[in-house]
N, C-alpha and C positions, 0 to 999 in steps of 0.2 A: 911301037910308039913312033910317031913322026918326029923328025929331028928337032923342029921348033919346040914341040911340047916337051921333049926330053931335055932340051937345053934349059927351058924354064924350070923344069922339075929339079934340076941339079943346083939351082941357085940356093944360096944360103937362106934358110927360112928364119923368121924371128925366133927369139929364145922361147923355151918351153912354157914357162909360167906366164909371160905375156900372151902367148897363144891360148892358154887355158882361160885366162881372164876374158880374152876376146870371144872365145866360144860361149862362155856363160853370159856375156853381155849381148851377144848376137853378132855373128860375123856376116859380112856382105861381100866376101871375096868370090871370084869366079872359080868354081870348083872344076871347071874343064881345063884349067891351066895352072901352072905353078907347082910347088912342091907337093907331091902326093901324100906323104906322111902328114904334112900340115893340114891338107884337105880332110884326111881321115880324122885327125884330131879335132878339127873345128866342127865337124859334123857329129862325130861319135860322142863327144863329151855331153852335149845337151840331150842327144838321143838316149844315151845310157842313163842319164839322170831322169829322163822322162819315163823310161821303163822301170827304174827303181821306184819312182813315185806311183806308177800304175800298180806295181806289185805290193805297195804299201796298203792298198785297199784290202788285199787278201790277208796279209799278215796281221794288220790291226784288227780285222774282224775275228780271226781265229784266236788272237791273243785274249780278247774279251769273252768270246763265246766259249772258249775252253774252260772258263770258270762256271759254266752252266751245266756241264756233264756230257757224257758220251753221246746221248741222243741229240743234243743240240749241235755238237760238232758233226755228227753223222748227217744231220739235216743239211748243214752247210756243204759237206762233201758231196752228197747226192745231188743237191741243187746245182752246185758248181759243175758237176759232170754234165748236167743238161745244158747249163749255160755255155759249155764248151762249143755247142752248136751255134750259139749266138756270137761267141767270139770268132767262130769260123766265118760267119757272114761278115762281121765287122772287119776281120783281117783280109778276107777276100776282096771286099770293096776297097779297103785301104790300099792293098798292094797295087791294084789296077789304077787307083787314083794317083798314088805316088808315082807310078811308072809314067802315066800320061802327063801329069803336071811337070815332072822332072824332064821328060823329053821336050816338051814345049819350052821349058825354061832354058834347057841346053841349046835350043834353036833360037834363043833370044826373042821369043814370041809371048810376051806377058798377056796380050789380049786373049789368045787361045787358051792360055793357062787358066785365066779367070773363068772363061766359058766352060772349060773342063771341070773346074771346081764346082760351079753351080749345078751342072748336070749330075755330078757325084752326090751332092747334097740332096737333090730332088729324089734320086734313086734311093738314097739312104733313108729318107723320111718315109717313102712308100713301103720299104721293106720293114722298117721299124714297126709301123702300124700292123702290117700283115703278120708279124711274129708275136708282138707283144699282147695283142688282144686275146687270141685263143689260148696262149700259154698261161696268161694270168688267170683266165677263167677256169681252166682245167688243171691248175697246179696240184691240188691234192691227188687227183687221179694219176698224174704223171709221177708223183712220188711213189704211189703204190706200184705202178708199173716198173719202177726202178728197184723194187724189192724192199722198200722201206717198211718197217714194222708198224703196227697200229700206233704204238707210242711215238715213233718218229713222225708219223703223219699228223698226230694230234699236236705235237710240239712245233712242227715245222711248216704247216700249211700257210700261215701268214707270211713267213719268210719267203717261201717259194712263190707266193702270189706277187709280192712286191719285186723280188729279184727277177722273175721271169716276165711279169707284166711290164716292168720298167726297163726291159732290155734295150729299148730304143736309145736310152742314154748311153749305154755301152757302145752301140753301133756308131752313133754320131760323134762320140768322143774320139773313137779310133779314126773315123773318117775325116773329120775336120783337122785332126793333127797330121793325118797323111797328106793333106793339102799343103800344110806348112812345111812338112819334111820334104816333099817333092820340090817345093820352090826353094829349098835351102834355108828356110826360116826355122831351124830346129830349136833354137832358144825359146821362141814363142811357144811352141808345143810344150816345152819343159815347164815354162811359167804357168801355163794353163792348168797343168796337173798339180802344181803347188796349191792353187786356189782350191781345187776339188779335194785334195788330201787334207788340207788344214780344216775344212768344214767337216770331213769325215772323222778326223781325229778328235774333234771337239764333241760331235754328236754321238759317236759310237757308245762310250760309257754312259752318257746322259740318257740315251734312249733305251739301252739294254737294262740298266739298273735303276732308272728312274731318279736320277740326281736332280736336285733343285726342283724347278717347276715342271720338269719333263715327266711323262708317264713311264711306268716300268713296263716295257714291252718284251723283255727277254730277247730271244734270238731274232724275233721280228724287228726289233729296234736296230739290229745290225744292218738288215736289208734296207730299212728306211733311211738310215744315216748315209749309207753308200749311195743310194739312189739320189738323195738330196745333193750330196757333194758333186756327183757326176753331172746332174742336171744343171746346176749353177755353172759348172765348168763349160758345158755345151753352150749356154747362153753367152758366156764370155768369149767363146770361140767365134760365134756369129758376129759379135761386136767387133772383134779384131779383124775379121775378114772384111767387114763393111768399112771399117776405119782405114784399112789398108796398111801394108808394110812396104819396104823398099823393093820387095820381090814379087808380091802379089797383092792385088787390090780388086775386090768385087764391087763394081759400080752398078747403078740402077739399070743401065742398058744391058747388063749381063743377066739380069734376073728374069730369064725366060727359058723355055725349053728349046734346045737345039737337037732335033731328032737324030741328025747324023752323028753328032758327038755322043749323044746319049746311047745310041745303038752300039757305037764302037766301045764305049765304056762298059756297057752291059755285056757285050760279047766277051771281053776280057775278064770282067768280073765274075761271070758265070763259072768259068773254069777255075778262077781263083777261089770262089766260094766253095766249089766242089772240092778243090784241093784241100782247103782247111777243114771242110766238113768231114772228109775222109779221115784226116789226121785226128781231128778233135773228137769225132764220134767214136773213135777207137777208145778214148778215155771212158766213154759211157760203158762200152763193153768190158773194160777192165774193172770198173767199179762194180758192175753187175756181177762179175765173177767173184770179186773180193767180198761182196755182200753175203755170199753163201757162208762165210766164216764168222758172221756176227758183227754187232755194233762196234766192238773194240777194234776189230780189224779195219773196218771202214773209217773209224775215228783216227786210228794211228796212221793210216794211209793219207787221210785228209790233211792232218797237221804236217806230215812229212812233205806232201806235194806242195802245200802252201809255202813251206820254207824253201823248197827247191825252186819254185816259181820266183820267189823273191830274188834269188841269185841268178836264175837263168834269164829273166826278163832284161837285165842289163846287157846280156849277150845279144838279145834281140835288138837292143839299141845299136850295137856294133853292126849287126846284120842289116838293119835299116839304113845305116850310113853307107854300107856297101851298095845297097839297092839304089839309093839316091845318086851315088857316084856313077854306077853303071848306066842309069837312065840319062843323066845329064851328059855324060861323055859320049854315049852313043848318039845322042841328039847333036852333039858338037862334031861328030865324025872322028872320035878317038877311041876305037874299039880296043886297042892294045892297052891304053891307059885304064879302061874299064876292067880288063882282065887282071892287070897288075894290082888294082885296088882290091879285088876280091881275094887274091892270094895273100896279100899283106893283112887284110882284115881277118881272114881265117886264122892266120898265125897268131895274131894278137888275141883273138877269141879263144884259141886253144890254150894259150898260156894262162889266161884268166880262169877259164873253167877247170883246167887241170889243177890249179892251185885251190880252187873251191872244193874240188873233189877230195883232195888230201885233207882239207879242213873238216869236211863232213865225216870222213872215215874216222878221224881221230876224236872228234868231239860230238858225235851224234847224240849220245845220251844227255849230256848237259844242255845241248841246244833244245832237245825236246822238253826238258823239264822247265824251260822258260815259258812254255805254252800250256802244258797240261800236267796234272799231278797224279792221274790214274796210272798205277804201275804197269798194268797190261797195255794201255795205250802208249805209254812211253817206250816200252820194250819193242812193240811192233813198229812204232814210228822210227826208232833208232835203226832198226834193221832195214827199213825202207830207205833211209838216208844213205846207209852204207852201200846198199845194192845199187841205188841210183848213181852214186858217185863213180862206180866202175865204168859207166858209159859216158862220162863227161867230155872226153876228148872227141868222141864221135858226135855228141850233141853239138859241139862247137863248130865243126865243119858242116854238119847238116844245115844248121841255121843260115850260115853265110852263103853256102852254095845255092840253096833253094831260093833265098831272097835275091841272089844275083840273077837267077832265071826270071824271077818275078819283076825285078827292076828293069830288065830288058823287055818286058811285056810278054815273055814266054811263060804263060801260066799252065800250059798243057803238060810240059815235061814234069814239073813237080807233082802234078795231079797223078800221073801214072806211077811215079816213084812212091808217093804216099799210099796209093791203093795197094801196090805190091807189098810194100814194107809193113803196113799196119793191118790190112785185112786178109791178105793171102798168107802172111807169115805170123804177125804178132798175135792176133786174136786166137787163131787155132792153137798156136803154141802155148799161149797162156792157159787156155782151157785144158789142154793136155797135161801140162805140168801141174796145174792147181788141183784138178779133179782126179787124175789118174796116177799121180806120184805122191810121195810123202812130203813134197815141198809145200803143198797146200797154197795159201795166199802168197808165199814167197815166190812160187812159180810164176805168178803174174808179173812180178817185178823182173825176174830173170828174163822172161820173154820180151819185156819192154826193152831191156838193155840190148839183147841180141838183135831185135828189129832195128834199133837205132844204128847199130854198127853196120848192118847190111845196107840200110838206106844211105849211110855216109859213103860207102864204097861205090854204090851204084851212081850216086850223084856226082862223085868225083870223076868217074869214067865219062858220064854224059857231058859234064862241063868242059872237059878237055877236048871234046869233039868240036866245040865252038859254034854250033849252029845258032846259038842265042844271039850271036853278034849281028846277024842279018835279020832279026825279028822286026817286023813293021808294027807300028801302033799309032 
């Protein structure tokens, strides 16, 4: 760290609770200077809450759908495993967008930051149409290909059509919030998800059970409620970008294609999308193996993974804070401050997820009973939670380290790491343990934990080499 930056960092920051309030209200400080712990706090609080709100979509859906039976829950699980590819696209676009907007913001260039944001939105809209139309049309066939029984296909085709056909709302919600995060406007991204979640919370039981004037749509209603909430959130995002913030403002003159910027963004996004596709597609492989053991196994796994996601997504908030700090500080010429931000964020994430892991291990069964009442599903889901909790420390550092690479614009390194960890190691090991040992479906979860631990170690070694500090974007 250069002397001037270190001197500023050592200054006494404001008290904790005033900083928390500032983070919720929206901070406009320069994250390339000043106390580093305060910078992490101001970025992490709204980003963590943003991810909590994103995870509420999954938890609220499974809470209500769990009352419709194992086939309905299995429908959600199988469809969500396919949506993992959509999330991969959204996250790949988002990480490159965050990196580019953060770098321009760190360089004190709001004009190019706005241009980058518009190119990202154009790219997102094109990909949304390309994915949503075919997957919505062929949703029932995709369910069958994933091993769904005829009963599950009959119950879940409507859910899958809306969830997969409306995947553009997921992509654009991720992408637009990535613009705000890269610019340092994390509180705005958080508030946008409040809007989406309130709508989803209201519509979910109404559309599933037919309350009041609403039709009874069953599990299909859950998909429609989530799609409606996310879509309204996307419209509000566009409004805020055009209205402008203190950090980024899209003006009429920016609403045009800039092929040079678009190409740079696409180049980084392609490896980013590939990176998350490799990681998220492995979830499809895991669900496909688990489906060999029946609807109860898929349902128990689905509920458990929704609960895990609810607690892990806040950790992604911390990781996103690290990515923003890396991008902005590299743009400002402070690579050592970027590295220090990653180590500190990783430590905080490890403490958080370690505590969550202990909680899961001790209270797995009561947690599952909040969502489902089928004894077989509760038993399987509780076992899933306990096994997942064994890898929480590894998850904590994997998230932060890989997002640090992405924040620097190095999307290639995490892509290689994910391919090795999830496809060379995890999927073959899951098949071996599930099919050729007595572990059965539990073997899939053991393989997942082993793969995450290996990925964490490899990421740590590569990060310490420091090549990400000289990445151009």
